[in-house]
N, C-alpha and C positions, 0 to 999 in steps of 0.2 A: 593531622591534615590527609585527605584524600589523594590518591595518587592521581584519582581523574572523577572529574564531574561533569558529567551527562545531562545538555540541558534537552528535554524533552521525552517524554516516556508514551509517545506515540509508538510504531514497531521497528523502526530504525534506530532510536533513541534505546529502547529497549534489548533489541536486540545486541548492540555495542554492549551496552553495561554489561549482560549476560555471560559474553564472549570473554570481555574482561575479568568478571568474576571468576568465570572458571579458568582462568589463566592462574588467577591468586592475586591478581591486582585489588588494591583499597578503592572501590568504588561509590558514588554518589550519585544517585540518579534524581533528577528534580526537574518537577511538571508544575505548570499553572492549575490544569484541571484536577478535579476532587479524586480522578482513578486512572488506571493507564487507559490509553485509545480515547481519552476524552475529547479531542479536536479529531483531526481531519481522517485519521487511520479507522476513525468510528463509520467515516462516513464511506469508507471505500467498497467495493465492489469485488475486492480482495479475489481477482484472477490473477492465477499464477501460471505462466506460459513461458519456456524454455526456449520455445521455436517460433511461436506465431508473433506477428505486429512489428513494427518498424522500432529498432532500439538507436534511439540518438547516441552521437558522441562515443564517447568510453562504454555506454552502458552495452554495446556490441561485444566487448571485450571481454562481459562479465556471463555473456549470454550461455556458455558452455559450463557454468557452475551451478546454476539455479538449480536445476533440479537435482543433483548431486547432491547438496546443502540441504535443501529441504528434505530428502530422503535421510541424512544426519541427522537434522534435528527434530525429526519425528522419533527415531530411535534414543535420542537424549532425554527428549522430553514428554511425557506419554499426553499432557494437553494439549501438543501441535498436534492436529490430526487433519490430514489433508484428506479431501476427496477428489483422487483421481477420476475423473469421470470425462477426460476428454473436453473439447468446444467444436461447436457448429456456428460458423459465420457464414452471415450473407448478408447482401444489401440490395437494395432497390434496383440496382443494376446487376444482370445475370453472371455467375461465373463464367469465364469464358473458356478456360481449359475444358478438356474433355473429362469425361468422369474414368476416374481411377488415376488420373495424371498426378503429379507431384507440384505443387507450388513453391516446396520448401522442404526442406531437412524435417522429416516427420509429418509432413502436411499433403493431403490429399483431395482432391474433388469427389465428392459421392453426390449420386442422385437420389430421384425422390424414394425410391424403396427402400436405399442404406438410411437415408433421413427417416423415415418412417420407422425402421428397426431402433434406429437409436433414441426416437422421440415419439415413442408410441401414440401420445396423446396430443401430438400436435393436430390440429383440425386441418389445415391445408399445410403440409409441406411444399418448402419453395423448392424449385427445378433443380436445383446445385445449390452445394453449400461446400465450405472450407470444412474440413473434420481433421482436427489434430489431438488427437489419439492422448498424448502427454501431458494435456494441460490439466489444470484443476484450479481447488480452490478452499479457501480457509474459511473458518470466521474471524474477522479480524481481531474483534475486540478478545475472546477467549484466547487466541494466539500472543496479544500482547502480555494479557495478565499471566499466562503461563512462563512466558520470558522474564517478568518483572517478579514472580513468584521464587523462579528459580535462581534469578541475581541473588534476592533478597537471603534466600536461604544458603548461596554462598558467602553472604557475608557483607553484599552489597547493601549499603543508605539509601531508602526510598523516600522523597517527602513527596506529597502530593499537597496541592493547593497554595503554593508558593512560587507565585511569577519571579521569574527572573528580571532584574529590573535593569542589570547594567554587569559590564564586566569590570571588576577591580584590577586596576594600573597601578604596579608602583615600579618605579624609575624604569618606565616602559614596557616592562614587562606585566603579561597578565597574572594575577596569582590566585584568582578564583572570581566568586561570582556572588552579588548582590540580589539580595532576595527581601521583599518585606517582611522576613523573619530575621534577617540579619545575613552576616557573612558567613560563604563557604567557601574555604582556601583548597586549592587543587594544583597540584604541579602542570597539569594540564587541563583545559577547557574544552569539551567535545560538545560544539551546538546541533544538534539533530532537532531543530523545533521549526521544520517547516518551513512559511513563509516569514514567520519571526526573525529568522535568522537576520534578515536584511537590517531590520534596527540595530539589532545586538552588534553588529559589526561594523555600523557605520562609524562610531567613535574611533575604530581603528584607523580608520580611511581608506576602510575597504567596501567597496559599491559590489555587491553580487546581483548578477542578474536572476533574480529570481523574480519572474512572475505571479500572479496569482489567478485559479482558473476553478469556477466553482463546480462542483459534482454533485448532482442529487440523487440520492438512494433511497430505498424503500426496504421494509422489515414485514416480508408479507407473511401470514399462517395459510396454508394451504394442505391439502392430501397429502401424505406421504409418498414421493415418488411420481407426481405431477410431472417434474422438469427433470430429467435423467442425466442432462450435461449440461456444460457451461454453455448458456444460448443466446447469440449475440444476433440480433435482428434490425432492421432498420427501425424499427419504432421503440423499441425497450430491450434490455440483457437481463437474462435470469439464470438462477441457478439454487440449487440446495444447499443450503450451507450444514443443516441437521435435520434429520427425519421432520418434517413437517413444517418447515421452516425455510423460506425463500428468501433471497437479497435481490431485488431488483435495483436496476439504474434506467434514465430515461433520459435524453439530449436535453441541456439545461443551460442556457447562456443568458444575457439580459432582455435578449430579444425574444426568448421563449413566451412568455406571457402572453406578447403581441401576435406571433405568430398561431398560439394555440387558441385565440380567442379568450386568454384569460384575463381577470383585471381583480383589482381589488386586494385587502388585506390576506385573504386566503387562497392567494394563487397557488402556494404553493403544495395547499389542501385539494385544491380541485385538481391540478397537476397528478397528483397523487392518486386521485381517484378515478380520473383519466388513464391512469397507467393500469391500474387495477381493471378498468372496463376493456381494456386491449388484450390484458392476459387472461379473461376469461373468454373473448371471443377468439383466440388465437389456440385454445384446447380445451379437448370435449373432457365432460362431465367433471369440471373443476370443483364441484360439493362447494361447502364451505369456504369463500377464500376473506377474509378481512385483515387489513393495514392493522401492523403492531407500533408504526412509527416512521416517519421517516426524517429526512434532515439536508441540508446542504452544508458539505465541506469544500474549503478553499485550497486546492491542491498546488503544492509547490511545482512551479514548470521551469525548471532552469534552462536556460535558451539554448546550450548545447548539449544537452544530456547531463547525467547525474556530476555534482560536485563536490568532491570529496578529498580532504587533504590537508596539511596544515598552510595557516592564513600567515603566520608571522615567521620572523627570520628568526624567532628565539624559540621556535615551536610549540608556543606556549597554549593557542589556540590552533584547535582542529575541526574543520567542517562537513558535516554529510548531509546532504540534502539533494532531492530525487524525485522524479515521478516514476510511476511503478515500484513505488516503496515497499510493497507488500511483497512483490514478487523479489525485490531485490535484497529484502533485510537480512535474510539467513547468510547471503554469502559477503553483504556489505560489515555487516557482525564480525565475521571470521575476519577479514582482511583488515580492518581498520584494529581491531584490537592486537591482531601480529604488527603493524608497521608499530602501533603506538608502545610497546613491552618490547620490541626487539628493536627498534628504529631504523630496520630496514626498511625499502620502499619494495612493493608488492608491484610486479609488473602488469596486473589486471587493471591495476588504476592511473597508468600513466595518464590515459586522456580523460583523466576525472579531475584533473587537478585545477584549484580555486585560477 
């Protein structure tokens, strides 16, 4: 019997499995997909930010650990390679602070000249943008694979293509999980399956407030160095996740097709082509740029920030579901492993409890 069964081999579940295995726990990692990051993780823009953006609820308490945990993970696992490029953000409305002003810890308002220095290929730099030099990004699939491979090398069992159908309960206690391949016993089950945790938790009488939000991402082949930072404008976001390969995302909701004048079964293909056209028009001399693929991932969006902690009084079920999963995964993996193996409650998670 495993000490822990982790349900979900996205970036959060894989981080939890790795950190548990690193501490000597017996771990089984189970996922419905054929490979790691086959779900929403693979569709993530994977922007890592320790300073920028709004951090809902308990996520604010994790902010200070994000960058240090990523640096630690880079040192531990050669397959985790962060591009620490910094980020540039602007919207349709101009930034109201003056150039050089600080908008928050580690963030600065920069003008057109500084933006052109950071992004020399940008055709028409905005008048102002918010620059966060400590931001970066990863290839979310490559990072998840690195975590899973490291967990396996440390003794974890990894099961792909085996959806968890239910939690197995004996005498009111969860004793493992049922899959299409059979029963996997465990003393503790960690649910890290994104939006799928709602269905798994329902028989326990627990209704988690987790909505699903679509995210549309594209992978694009482009000249190396075309985009230098994590670039977030009003029409699209783009960054280079490895030489000659861009990750892009553009706003997408149920009303996108109507607003964009798109229709038919090929709506996503048309939206992808339109996003590429916007990339070409935004940069000088893009050269050969072509689409490698696109997908929509359903991001878990807890109502009040990350939900992390024990679900049942007997502590046999633990949940870890959150937005900004790529940013938080190294920190969450470390903290969850500590709680499960020591029985202690860490203060950083006090506002994340179910």
